[in-house]
C-alpha positions as CSV (number, residue, x, y, z in Angstrom):
1,X,-20.1,8.4,-45.6
2,X,-23.8,7.8,-45.7
3,X,-26.1,7.0,-48.6
4,X,-27.6,10.6,-48.2
5,X,-24.2,11.9,-49.0
6,X,-24.1,9.9,-52.2
7,X,-27.5,11.2,-53.1
8,X,-26.3,14.7,-52.4
9,X,-23.3,14.3,-54.7
10,X,-25.6,13.0,-57.4
11,X,-27.8,16.0,-57.0
12,X,-24.8,18.3,-57.7
13,X,-23.5,16.3,-60.7
14,X,-27.0,15.8,-62.2
15,X,-28.0,19.4,-61.8
16,X,-24.7,20.6,-63.4
17,X,-25.0,18.2,-66.3
18,X,-28.7,18.7,-66.7
19,X,-28.5,22.5,-66.9
20,X,-25.5,22.5,-69.2
21,X,-27.1,19.9,-71.5
22,X,-30.3,22.1,-71.6
23,X,-28.7,25.5,-71.9
24,X,-25.3,25.2,-73.6
25,X,-25.0,21.6,-75.2
26,X,-22.5,22.7,-77.9
27,X,-20.2,24.3,-75.3
28,X,-20.4,21.1,-73.2
29,X,-19.6,18.8,-75.9
30,X,-16.7,21.1,-77.0
31,X,-15.1,20.5,-73.7
32,X,-15.1,16.8,-74.6
33,X,-13.6,17.5,-78.1
34,X,-16.8,16.7,-79.9
35,X,-19.3,18.7,-82.1
36,X,-23.1,18.5,-82.1
37,X,-25.4,19.0,-85.1
38,X,-29.1,20.0,-84.6
39,X,-30.2,16.5,-83.8
40,X,-27.4,16.1,-81.3
41,X,-28.4,19.4,-79.6
42,X,-32.1,18.1,-79.5
43,X,-31.1,14.8,-78.0
44,X,-28.7,16.4,-75.5
45,X,-31.4,18.7,-74.4
46,X,-33.7,15.7,-73.8
47,X,-30.9,14.1,-71.9
48,X,-30.5,17.2,-69.8
49,X,-34.2,16.9,-68.8
50,X,-33.5,13.3,-67.6
51,X,-30.4,14.5,-65.6
52,X,-32.7,17.1,-63.9
53,X,-35.1,14.4,-63.1
54,X,-32.4,12.3,-61.5
55,X,-31.4,15.4,-59.6
56,X,-34.9,15.9,-58.2
57,X,-35.3,12.2,-57.4
58,X,-32.0,12.1,-55.6
59,X,-32.7,15.3,-53.7
60,X,-36.0,13.9,-52.5
61,X,-34.5,10.5,-51.7
62,X,-31.9,12.1,-49.4
63,X,-34.4,12.4,-46.6
64,X,-36.9,9.7,-47.4
65,X,-38.0,8.1,-44.2
66,X,-38.6,4.6,-45.7
67,X,-35.3,2.7,-45.8
68,X,-36.8,0.4,-48.5
69,X,-37.5,3.4,-50.7
70,X,-33.8,4.6,-50.4
71,X,-32.5,1.2,-51.1
72,X,-34.7,0.7,-54.2
73,X,-33.6,4.2,-55.5
74,X,-30.0,3.1,-54.8
75,X,-30.6,0.0,-56.9
76,X,-32.1,1.9,-59.8
77,X,-29.3,4.5,-59.7
78,X,-26.7,1.8,-59.4
79,X,-27.9,0.1,-62.6
80,X,-28.0,3.5,-64.4
81,X,-24.4,4.3,-63.2
82,X,-23.0,1.0,-64.2
83,X,-24.5,1.5,-67.7
84,X,-23.0,4.9,-67.6
85,X,-19.6,3.6,-66.8
86,X,-19.7,1.0,-69.6
87,X,-21.0,3.6,-72.2
88,X,-18.4,6.1,-71.0
89,X,-15.5,3.7,-71.3
90,X,-16.7,2.7,-74.7
91,X,-16.7,6.3,-75.7
92,X,-13.2,6.7,-74.5
93,X,-11.8,3.6,-76.2
94,X,-13.4,4.4,-79.5
95,X,-12.1,8.0,-79.6
96,X,-15.4,9.8,-79.3
97,X,-14.3,11.9,-76.4
98,X,-10.9,13.5,-75.5
99,X,-9.1,13.0,-72.1
100,X,-11.9,15.1,-70.3
101,X,-14.2,12.2,-71.0
102,X,-12.3,10.2,-68.4
103,X,-13.9,12.6,-65.8
104,X,-17.3,11.2,-66.9
105,X,-16.1,7.7,-66.4
106,X,-14.9,8.6,-62.9
107,X,-18.1,10.3,-61.9
108,X,-20.2,7.4,-63.0
109,X,-17.8,4.9,-61.3
110,X,-17.8,6.8,-58.0
111,X,-21.6,6.9,-57.9
112,X,-21.9,3.3,-59.0
113,X,-19.5,2.2,-56.2
114,X,-21.4,4.3,-53.7
115,X,-24.8,3.0,-54.5
116,X,-23.5,-0.6,-54.9
117,X,-22.0,-0.4,-51.4
118,X,-25.1,0.9,-49.7
119,X,-27.4,-1.5,-51.7
120,X,-25.4,-4.7,-51.5
121,X,-22.6,-4.5,-49.0
122,X,-23.9,-2.3,-46.3
123,X,-27.7,-1.9,-46.6
124,X,-28.1,-1.5,-42.9
125,X,-26.2,1.9,-43.2
126,X,-28.8,3.2,-45.6
């Protein structure tokens, strides 16, 4: 696997969550066994905009010529995904989400491991 493949997987995940957060936030949260009030819908839509920004960044990063640029983006996304893992695990253990919430933990963990590998273990392969 190459770093560009991790970027591509991130594009797919971020686009899906970005669009669902923007367009159908209540439905998305119902899958996780949660409900959203009006403030939650507002904040989820803002989060959806951020996911779409991640999708755009990772789409553009896939073919970035400068290796340093790809590695710096991998570091930034690694940090974001590590935080995502921690927050998602906290949500699972505090009962905020149902079993579907573990899928979020796994997505963040997969991406964090991928970015961490290419940033810290094998930067020459980036």
